[in-house]
C-alpha positions in Angstrom: 0.0 0.0 0.0 1.4 3.4 -1.0 2.0 5.9 1.8 0.6 9.3 0.6 1.5 11.1 3.8 3.6 14.3 3.5 6.1 15.3 6.2 6.4 19.0 7.1 9.6 20.0 8.9 9.2 23.0 11.2 12.5 24.4 12.7 11.5 25.8 16.1 13.1 28.1 18.6 10.8 29.5 21.2 7.6 29.5 19.1 5.2 28.4 21.9 2.7 31.2 20.9 2.7 30.3 17.3 2.6 26.5 17.3 -1.1 26.0 17.9 -1.9 28.3 14.9 0.7 26.6 12.7 -0.2 23.0 13.5 -3.9 23.5 13.3 -3.4 24.8 9.7 -1.8 21.6 8.5 -3.9 20.0 5.8 -5.1 16.4 6.3 -2.4 13.9 5.5 0.5 16.2 6.4 2.6 15.2 9.5 4.4 17.9 11.4 8.0 17.3 12.4 8.9 20.0 14.9 12.7 20.3 15.3 13.3 22.0 18.6 16.6 24.0 18.3 17.1 24.8 22.0 13.8 26.4 23.1 13.6 27.8 26.6 9.8 28.0 26.5 7.2 25.3 26.2 7.5 24.8 22.5 8.4 21.0 22.6 5.6 20.2 25.1 3.0 22.1 23.1 4.0 20.5 19.8 3.8 17.1 21.3 0.4 17.8 22.8 -0.9 18.9 19.4 0.3 15.7 17.8 3.5 16.7 16.2 6.6 14.5 16.1 9.2 16.3 18.1 12.9 15.9 17.6 15.8 17.9 19.2 18.8 19.4 17.5 21.3 20.9 20.0 23.5 22.6 17.4 22.0 26.1 16.9 21.3 27.1 13.3 18.5 27.0 10.8 20.3 24.6 8.5 21.1 22.3 11.4 17.4 22.1 12.4 16.2 21.7 8.8 18.7 18.9 8.1 17.8 17.0 11.2 14.2 17.2 10.3 14.9 15.9 6.8 16.8 13.0 8.2 14.0 12.1 10.6 11.3 12.4 7.8 10.1 9.1 6.3 7.7 10.4 3.7 8.7 10.5 0.0 7.8 14.2 -0.2 8.9 16.7 2.5 7.9 20.3 3.0 9.6 23.0 5.0 8.1 26.0 6.7 8.8 28.5 9.4 7.0 27.9 12.7 6.3 31.5 13.6 2.8 31.7 12.2 3.7 34.0 9.3 2.9 31.4 6.6 -0.3 29.6 5.9 0.4 25.9 5.8 -2.9 25.4 4.0 -1.1 26.5 0.9 1.3 23.6 1.0 -0.8 21.3 -1.3 -0.3 23.6 -4.3 3.5 23.2 -3.9 3.2 19.4 -3.6 1.0 19.3 -6.7 3.8 21.0 -8.6 6.1 18.1 -7.8 3.5 15.7 -9.1 3.3 17.8 -12.3 7.1 17.4 -12.9 8.8 20.0 -10.7 11.9 18.9 -8.7 11.4 21.7 -6.2 8.5 23.9 -5.4 9.0 27.1 -3.5 6.8 30.0 -2.2 7.3 33.6 -3.1 6.2 35.6 -0.1 3.5 38.2 -0.7 3.1 40.4 2.4 -0.5 40.8 3.6 0.4 44.3 5.0 3.3 46.7 4.6 4.7 46.2 8.1 5.1 42.4 8.1 8.3 42.4 6.1 10.8 45.0 7.3 12.7 47.0 4.7 16.1 45.5 5.7 14.9 41.9 5.3 13.2 42.7 2.0 16.3 44.4 0.7 18.5 41.5 1.6 16.1 39.0 0.0 15.8 41.1 -3.2 19.6 41.3 -3.5 20.1 37.5 -3.1 17.3 36.6 -5.4 18.6 38.9 -8.1 22.0 37.2 -7.9 20.2 33.8 -8.3 18.4 35.0 -11.4 21.7 36.1 -12.9 22.8 32.5 -12.4 19.8 31.3 -14.4 17.4 30.4 -11.6 14.1 32.3 -12.1 13.1 32.9 -8.4 12.2 36.1 -6.6 12.5 34.9 -3.0 14.8 32.9 -0.8 11.8 31.0 0.3 11.0 29.6 3.7 8.2 27.5 2.3 9.4 24.6 0.2 8.4 21.1 -1.1 10.8 18.6 -2.4 11.3 14.8 -2.7 13.3 13.7 0.3 15.7 11.4 -1.5 16.5 14.0 -4.1 17.3 16.7 -1.5 19.5 14.3 0.5 21.4 13.6 -2.8 22.1 17.3 -3.3 24.4 17.2 -0.3 23.6 20.6 1.4 26.3 21.3 3.9 25.4 24.7 5.4 24.0 24.5 8.9 23.2 28.1 9.4 21.1 30.7 7.5 22.8 29.9 4.3 20.9 26.6 3.9 18.1 27.9 1.7 20.4 29.7 -0.7 22.8 26.7 -1.0 19.7 24.5 -1.8 18.7 26.9 -4.6 22.2 27.1 -6.0 22.7 23.4 -6.0 19.3 22.8 -7.5 20.2 25.1 -10.4 23.5 23.3 -10.9 21.7 20.0 -11.0 19.3 21.4 -13.6 16.3 20.9 -11.4 13.0 22.3 -12.5 12.0 24.9 -9.9 8.5 26.2 -9.6 7.7 29.3 -7.6 4.2 30.2 -6.3 2.9 33.3 -4.6 2.1 32.5 -0.9 0.6 34.9 1.7 3.1 36.2 4.2 1.4 37.6 7.3 2.2 38.8 10.8 3.9 36.4 13.2 1.9 35.0 16.1 1.8 37.4 19.1 4.9 37.1 21.2 7.1 35.7 18.5 10.0 37.5 16.8 11.8 36.5 13.6 15.4 35.4 14.2 16.3 36.9 10.8 14.0 39.8 9.8 13.1 40.8 13.4 16.2 43.0 13.6 18.8 44.6 11.3 21.4 42.5 13.1 19.6 39.3 12.3 19.2 40.2 8.7 22.9 41.1 8.4 23.9 37.8 10.0 21.6 35.9 7.5 23.0 37.8 4.5 26.6 37.1 5.8 25.9 33.4 6.0 24.3 33.4 2.5 27.2 35.5 1.1 29.6 32.8 2.2 27.6 30.3 0.3 27.7 32.4 -2.9 31.4 32.7 -2.6 32.0 28.9 -2.6 
């Protein structure tokens, strides 16, 4: 019997206020894998209570949490999303449908629901990196936090970055491997009350993310 379940990897660092919203939005047949990256709040307990599979990654870093979730996934197709409530996981099926239609990777292009949900410094950093990718021949306009991909294919790409450079390295290696990448508009709203982005929540966070991604570009 074929297992049609989809695994959804959710890197998590102190997202207790957002997890109920995020997990309740999961479509039927989608299993949450919450990768706790050292939370000091009740995130792991809340995730478990809401039915998520919780794993722990002690090494701090977005890429470290994502890769651990990928390794723990068992479904043939794996999705990735932020756990802060800014993304609507009900939009995941359209990305998964693109894989069934022949795409190797489906990504979301964030469309802000209001002007203040995406600070200028984060938007500027994203625009710069996306423009550099387009010059390399990859037609994307976002370094997307919402993604769908076949688990085995992603493991074969051999992504090595364990910090904020992970999404960029994925896109670069996808382009080098001649993957067909499909990009879709997805809504990007305010984070759940009490949560703050580790990247766009401050200029310092954005600078750190761009620094990590610049190192990936320089390889």
